[in-house]
VOPA-574003 format. One line per 5 residues: number of its first residue (from 1); for each residue y, z negated, x negated of C-alpha. Coordinates in Angstrom, 1 decimal. Example, Ala and Ser with C-alpha at 12.3 -4.5 7.8 and 13.67 -1.06 7.14 Angstrom:
! residues 2
1> -4.5,-7.8,-12.3 ~ -1.1,-7.1,-13.7
***
This chain:
! residues 345
1> 23.3,-22.0,44.1 ~ 25.2,-23.8,42.9 ~ 28.0,-23.8,40.1 ~ 25.8,-25.5,37.4 ~ 22.8,-22.8,38.3
6> 25.4,-19.7,37.8 ~ 27.0,-21.1,34.5 ~ 23.3,-21.1,33.0 ~ 22.3,-18.1,34.3 ~ 25.9,-16.4,32.4
11> 24.3,-18.3,29.4 ~ 21.1,-16.8,29.1 ~ 22.6,-13.0,29.5 ~ 25.7,-13.5,27.3 ~ 23.0,-15.2,25.0
16> 20.8,-12.7,25.1 ~ 21.9,-10.3,21.8 ~ 22.9,-13.2,19.6 ~ 19.3,-14.4,20.1 ~ 18.2,-11.2,19.7
21> 19.9,-11.4,16.1 ~ 18.9,-15.0,15.3 ~ 15.3,-13.7,15.6 ~ 15.3,-10.8,14.1 ~ 16.3,-12.4,10.8
26> 13.4,-15.4,11.7 ~ 16.4,-17.8,11.8 ~ 15.0,-19.5,14.7 ~ 17.0,-23.2,14.9 ~ 19.9,-20.6,16.0
31> 18.6,-20.1,19.2 ~ 19.3,-23.8,20.6 ~ 22.6,-23.7,18.7 ~ 24.0,-20.4,20.4 ~ 22.3,-21.6,24.1
36> 24.3,-24.6,23.8 ~ 27.7,-23.4,22.3 ~ 27.4,-20.5,25.2 ~ 27.1,-22.6,27.6 ~ 29.6,-25.0,27.0
41> 31.8,-22.2,26.5 ~ 31.8,-21.0,30.0 ~ 31.0,-24.6,31.5 ~ 33.7,-25.7,30.4 ~ 36.4,-22.9,30.9
46> 38.8,-25.3,32.5 ~ 39.5,-26.3,29.1 ~ 43.1,-24.9,28.8 ~ 44.2,-25.5,25.5 ~ 41.5,-22.5,24.4
51> 43.5,-20.8,27.1 ~ 46.5,-21.1,26.2 ~ 45.7,-20.7,22.2 ~ 44.3,-17.0,23.6 ~ 47.3,-16.0,25.5
56> 49.5,-17.2,22.6 ~ 48.0,-14.3,20.2 ~ 50.0,-11.0,19.4 ~ 48.3,-8.2,21.4 ~ 47.1,-6.8,18.0
61> 45.0,-10.0,17.1 ~ 43.8,-9.8,20.7 ~ 42.6,-5.9,20.4 ~ 41.2,-6.9,17.1 ~ 39.0,-9.7,18.3
66> 37.8,-7.9,21.5 ~ 36.9,-5.1,19.0 ~ 35.0,-7.9,16.8 ~ 33.4,-9.2,20.0 ~ 31.8,-5.7,21.3
71> 30.6,-4.7,17.7 ~ 29.1,-8.3,17.7 ~ 27.5,-7.7,21.0 ~ 26.4,-4.2,20.0 ~ 24.5,-5.8,16.8
76> 23.0,-8.8,19.1 ~ 21.7,-6.1,21.3 ~ 20.1,-4.0,18.3 ~ 18.7,-6.0,17.0 ~ 17.0,-7.7,19.8
81> 15.9,-3.9,20.6 ~ 14.3,-3.1,16.9 ~ 12.9,-6.8,17.2 ~ 11.1,-6.7,20.0 ~ 11.6,-3.6,21.8
86> 11.1,-0.7,19.6 ~ 12.5,0.8,16.4 ~ 12.2,4.3,15.1 ~ 11.4,4.6,11.3 ~ 9.9,6.4,8.4
91> 6.2,7.3,8.9 ~ 4.7,8.4,5.3 ~ 1.8,9.6,5.6 ~ -0.6,8.2,2.5 ~ -2.7,11.0,2.2
96> 0.2,14.0,1.8 ~ 2.8,12.2,0.9 ~ 4.7,13.4,3.4 ~ 7.9,11.4,5.3 ~ 8.4,12.0,9.5
101> 10.5,10.1,11.5 ~ 8.2,7.9,14.0 ~ 8.8,5.7,17.8 ~ 7.4,2.6,17.0 ~ 6.5,1.0,20.5
106> 6.7,-3.0,20.2 ~ 6.1,-3.6,24.1 ~ 2.8,-2.4,23.9 ~ 1.2,-5.3,21.4 ~ 3.7,-7.5,21.1
111> 6.1,-7.9,17.9 ~ 5.1,-9.4,15.5 ~ 7.0,-12.7,14.8 ~ 5.0,-14.5,11.6 ~ 1.3,-14.2,10.7
116> 0.2,-15.9,13.4 ~ 2.3,-15.4,16.5 ~ 2.9,-12.1,18.3 ~ 5.7,-12.0,20.9 ~ 5.0,-11.4,24.5
121> 3.1,-7.9,24.9 ~ 2.6,-5.7,28.0 ~ -1.2,-5.2,26.8 ~ -3.8,-5.6,24.4 ~ -4.8,-4.0,21.4
126> -7.9,-1.5,22.4 ~ -10.4,0.7,20.4 ~ -9.6,4.2,20.4 ~ -5.7,3.6,20.3 ~ -3.5,4.6,17.4
131> -1.6,2.0,16.2 ~ 1.8,1.9,13.1 ~ 0.2,0.0,10.4 ~ 1.6,-1.7,7.8 ~ 0.3,-0.7,4.7
136> 2.9,-1.9,2.0 ~ 6.6,-3.6,1.6 ~ 7.7,-0.8,3.5 ~ 4.9,2.0,3.8 ~ 3.6,2.5,6.7
141> 1.0,5.0,8.4 ~ -0.4,5.8,12.2 ~ -4.5,5.2,12.2 ~ -7.0,4.5,14.8 ~ -7.9,1.3,15.9
146> -11.6,1.4,16.0 ~ -13.2,-1.9,16.3 ~ -11.2,-5.2,17.5 ~ -12.3,-9.1,16.2 ~ -15.9,-10.2,17.0
151> -17.1,-6.4,16.9 ~ -19.9,-5.5,14.8 ~ -19.7,-2.1,13.2 ~ -21.6,0.5,10.7 ~ -20.6,3.9,10.5
156> -23.8,6.8,10.1 ~ -23.1,10.1,9.3 ~ -19.4,9.8,9.7 ~ -19.9,8.4,13.1 ~ -18.4,4.9,13.9
161> -21.1,2.3,15.9 ~ -19.4,-0.8,17.8 ~ -21.9,-2.9,18.3 ~ -24.7,0.1,17.8 ~ -22.9,2.5,20.4
166> -20.9,5.0,19.6 ~ -18.7,5.1,22.9 ~ -15.3,4.1,21.7 ~ -15.4,6.6,18.4 ~ -12.4,9.4,19.0
171> -13.6,13.1,19.9 ~ -11.5,14.3,18.0 ~ -12.6,12.3,14.6 ~ -14.9,15.1,12.3 ~ -16.6,14.4,8.7
176> -18.2,17.7,6.6 ~ -22.2,18.5,7.0 ~ -24.5,20.7,5.3 ~ -27.2,22.3,6.9 ~ -30.8,22.2,5.0
181> -33.4,24.4,5.1 ~ -36.0,23.1,7.2 ~ -33.0,23.0,10.1 ~ -34.3,24.3,13.4 ~ -32.8,27.7,13.9
186> -31.6,27.1,17.5 ~ -29.9,24.1,16.3 ~ -28.3,26.5,13.7 ~ -27.1,28.6,16.1 ~ -25.8,25.7,18.2
191> -24.2,24.2,15.3 ~ -23.0,27.9,15.0 ~ -19.8,28.0,17.2 ~ -17.8,26.1,14.3 ~ -18.6,28.4,11.6
196> -20.2,31.6,11.3 ~ -21.8,31.4,8.2 ~ -24.0,28.3,9.1 ~ -25.9,31.3,11.2 ~ -25.6,33.8,8.2
201> -27.1,31.5,5.6 ~ -30.1,30.0,8.1 ~ -31.8,33.6,7.3 ~ -31.4,32.7,3.4 ~ -30.5,36.4,2.7
206> -27.6,35.8,0.2 ~ -27.1,32.0,0.4 ~ -27.5,30.1,-2.9 ~ -27.0,26.6,-1.1 ~ -27.3,24.6,1.9
211> -24.2,26.0,4.3 ~ -21.5,23.2,4.9 ~ -19.2,23.0,8.3 ~ -17.2,20.6,9.6 ~ -18.4,19.1,12.9
216> -17.1,16.5,15.5 ~ -18.9,13.2,14.2 ~ -19.4,11.7,17.8 ~ -20.9,14.9,18.9 ~ -23.2,15.4,16.5
221> -24.6,12.1,16.4 ~ -25.7,12.2,19.6 ~ -26.9,15.7,20.0 ~ -28.0,16.8,16.6 ~ -29.1,12.9,14.9
226> -32.7,13.6,15.5 ~ -32.7,16.7,13.7 ~ -32.9,17.5,9.7 ~ -29.0,17.6,8.4 ~ -27.1,15.6,7.7
231> -23.5,14.2,6.4 ~ -22.3,15.5,2.7 ~ -22.9,12.5,0.2 ~ -25.8,10.8,2.4 ~ -27.5,9.3,0.1
236> -24.6,8.4,-2.6 ~ -22.8,4.8,-3.1 ~ -19.8,4.2,-4.2 ~ -19.5,0.1,-4.8 ~ -15.2,0.6,-4.6
241> -15.8,1.6,-0.7 ~ -16.1,-1.6,1.9 ~ -18.3,-3.3,2.1 ~ -19.0,-3.1,-1.8 ~ -22.8,-2.6,-1.8
246> -25.6,-0.3,-2.1 ~ -25.8,2.8,0.4 ~ -22.1,2.7,1.5 ~ -20.0,5.5,0.9 ~ -17.6,5.6,3.4
251> -19.1,8.0,5.6 ~ -22.1,6.0,5.6 ~ -22.0,1.7,5.9 ~ -24.3,-0.4,7.2 ~ -23.6,-2.9,9.8
256> -20.7,-5.3,9.1 ~ -19.0,-8.2,11.6 ~ -15.3,-8.6,12.5 ~ -13.6,-12.5,11.9 ~ -11.4,-13.6,15.1
261> -8.7,-16.0,14.1 ~ -9.9,-19.7,14.6 ~ -14.0,-18.9,13.8 ~ -16.0,-20.4,11.5 ~ -18.3,-18.3,9.6
266> -21.4,-19.1,7.7 ~ -21.8,-17.3,4.2 ~ -25.2,-15.3,3.5 ~ -26.2,-12.3,1.0 ~ -25.4,-10.2,3.4
271> -21.5,-11.1,4.5 ~ -20.6,-13.1,1.2 ~ -19.4,-10.6,-1.0 ~ -16.9,-8.6,1.7 ~ -16.0,-11.7,3.1
276> -14.9,-13.4,0.0 ~ -12.8,-10.5,-1.0 ~ -11.4,-10.8,2.3 ~ -10.3,-14.2,2.3 ~ -8.7,-13.9,-0.8
281> -7.0,-10.7,-0.3 ~ -5.4,-12.0,3.2 ~ -6.4,-15.8,3.8 ~ -4.0,-17.5,0.8 ~ -7.2,-18.8,-0.4
286> -8.5,-18.7,-3.7 ~ -12.7,-18.6,-3.5 ~ -15.2,-16.8,-5.6 ~ -18.9,-16.3,-6.1 ~ -20.9,-17.2,-9.1
291> -23.8,-15.8,-11.0 ~ -26.4,-17.7,-8.5 ~ -24.9,-16.4,-5.3 ~ -22.8,-19.6,-4.1 ~ -19.3,-19.7,-2.8
296> -17.4,-21.9,-4.7 ~ -13.5,-23.1,-4.1 ~ -12.0,-25.4,-6.3 ~ -15.4,-25.3,-8.2 ~ -17.1,-27.1,-5.0
301> -19.6,-24.9,-3.1 ~ -18.5,-24.2,0.3 ~ -21.2,-22.8,3.0 ~ -18.6,-21.4,5.6 ~ -15.0,-20.8,6.3
306> -12.6,-20.7,9.1 ~ -10.5,-17.8,9.1 ~ -6.8,-17.5,10.0 ~ -6.4,-14.5,11.4 ~ -8.3,-11.8,13.3
311> -9.4,-8.8,11.8 ~ -9.4,-5.3,12.6 ~ -11.1,-1.8,11.7 ~ -9.1,1.4,11.2 ~ -9.7,4.7,10.5
316> -8.6,8.3,9.6 ~ -10.3,10.8,12.4 ~ -10.4,13.4,9.1 ~ -13.7,11.3,7.8 ~ -12.9,12.6,4.3
321> -9.9,10.9,4.0 ~ -10.7,6.9,2.4 ~ -6.7,6.2,3.2 ~ -8.2,3.1,5.9 ~ -10.6,0.2,5.9
326> -13.4,2.0,4.3 ~ -11.0,1.3,1.4 ~ -8.9,-1.1,1.7 ~ -11.7,-3.2,4.5 ~ -10.5,-4.8,8.1
331> -7.1,-5.4,8.0 ~ -5.6,-8.5,9.6 ~ -3.5,-8.4,13.0 ~ 0.2,-8.9,11.8 ~ -0.3,-5.6,9.7
336> -0.8,-3.7,13.3 ~ 2.8,-3.5,14.1 ~ 3.1,-1.5,17.0 ~ 1.8,2.2,18.8 ~ 3.5,5.3,18.9
341> 3.2,7.8,21.3 ~ 4.6,10.9,19.6 ~ 5.8,11.4,16.0 ~ 8.9,13.7,15.7 ~ 8.2,16.1,12.9
***
């Protein structure tokens, strides 16, 4: 290996902490400057004037300079780690308001550099994984990723269906159900493993209303969907809930398509309401729907839109809690800031 190659390797290794600090501060222009300065200092170390200036410094000054260099390197290494590898932050539950310490793994999905760019990642964002979601300037929460860009997601009796299949639904996801009077007793007994009240109330000796229980939504969908028991509030509608149309209430949702980055979608009667809200909220655009159902941008009618970002659908495992994509709508990829393997109480 030549002297030049050795010096280049030394430059890169010595510069990494300082580059990390520059990237963490989003001062990207400093990266080539740091590399150039460090390389010149190493490659031209024969310049004796610099060495002589260092040698004539008092011992106390040399000691302070050494400490300063160590502190700067420590800050640089720390910035590099927290920017691209991992971080420890305060996770505040948006459901309970409780604050906990969480470990954020930024290597798995790649660190968010800007809204359209992530650093190199060890893996892809996949369905079923838990992720740390940024929900504001400083608030973070842990939610499950249930649908990816390009997926069509619907919710039936609290169970998320991806392209019509419950395959990716978490077995820990639950929702409240009720058993109605025409439910066969054998089904009631099967459900009785979750609550004895179901079996007792099935005979209607004392129950004044249909018994209620909490069931795993995937198991309920796959085993009992054909029977006459249903999720609570099945026939209700809440226009505040995504996708802001009739017959959706957080436990029931008609199929919705999630846009991909640089994908062009045509507006239709079925998608224009939620797509327009998505575009206005995240895409730095200002479009509207007029009384005739036309989509307008700067008073001009538009029939399609090309999305800047990819969008994901995230859910709580407790489907009675709506602080997730059923309330906010799909989230852009830049709000997924990392994964977590554990939450420290």
